[in-house]
C-alpha positions as CSV (number, residue, x, y, z in Angstrom):
1,M,107.3,83.1,102.3
2,A,110.0,80.8,101.3
3,N,110.8,77.3,102.6
4,Q,114.1,75.5,102.1
5,K,112.5,73.5,99.2
6,D,111.8,76.9,97.6
7,I,115.5,77.8,97.4
8,W,117.6,76.0,94.8
9,K,120.8,76.4,92.9
10,F,120.0,77.9,89.5
11,N,123.4,77.8,87.8
12,D,127.1,78.1,88.9
13,N,126.7,81.7,90.1
14,E,123.1,82.1,91.1
15,W,120.2,80.7,93.2
16,K,116.5,81.0,92.7
17,I,114.0,81.7,95.5
18,H,110.3,81.1,95.1
19,I,108.2,83.6,97.1
20,T,104.5,83.8,97.6
21,S,104.5,87.0,99.7
22,E,104.4,90.2,97.6
23,S,105.6,92.3,100.5
24,L,108.6,90.0,101.1
25,K,109.4,90.1,97.4
26,K,109.4,93.9,97.3
27,N,111.5,94.1,100.5
28,L,114.1,91.6,99.1
29,Q,114.3,93.4,95.8
30,E,114.8,96.8,97.4
31,K,117.2,95.7,100.2
32,F,119.5,93.6,98.0
33,N,119.0,95.5,94.7
34,L,117.4,92.6,92.9
35,E,114.7,94.6,91.1
36,K,115.7,93.3,87.7
37,S,115.8,89.7,88.5
38,G,112.7,87.6,88.7
39,T,109.9,85.7,87.2
40,I,106.2,86.3,87.8
41,Y,103.6,83.5,88.1
42,Y,99.9,83.8,87.5
43,E,98.6,80.5,88.9
44,N,95.0,81.5,89.0
45,G,94.8,81.8,85.2
46,N,94.2,85.5,85.5
47,F,97.0,87.6,84.1
48,Q,96.1,90.5,86.2
49,E,96.7,88.8,89.6
50,E,100.4,87.9,90.3
51,T,100.5,84.9,92.7
52,S,104.1,84.2,93.2
53,W,107.6,85.1,92.1
54,D,111.1,83.6,91.6
55,I,113.9,85.9,92.4
56,I,117.4,85.2,91.1
57,V,120.1,85.8,93.8
58,P,123.8,85.8,93.2
59,N,126.1,83.5,95.2
60,N,127.6,86.3,97.1
61,L,124.2,87.4,98.5
62,I,122.4,84.0,99.1
63,N,123.3,83.6,102.8
64,K,122.3,87.2,103.6
65,V,119.0,86.8,101.7
66,K,118.2,83.5,103.4
67,K,118.9,85.1,106.8
68,Y,116.7,88.0,105.9
69,I,113.8,85.7,104.9
70,K,114.2,83.7,108.1
71,E,114.1,86.8,110.2
72,N,111.2,88.4,108.3
73,S,108.9,85.5,107.7
């Protein structure tokens, strides 16, 4: 899921959203064509188990993405 604190301005043209749900991550990437943007986190110290992701979202999509997250969380 993503809370407001998990969404921040990354630079002038982009935002970052921190997500802990793999299904939400996949849905966002497919729906908004964001497959190539993101960072993977392995918080358990095990590099075979992804635990969370940061997805980079352009300014022109941020409101749609936030609405999608709200409706699907």
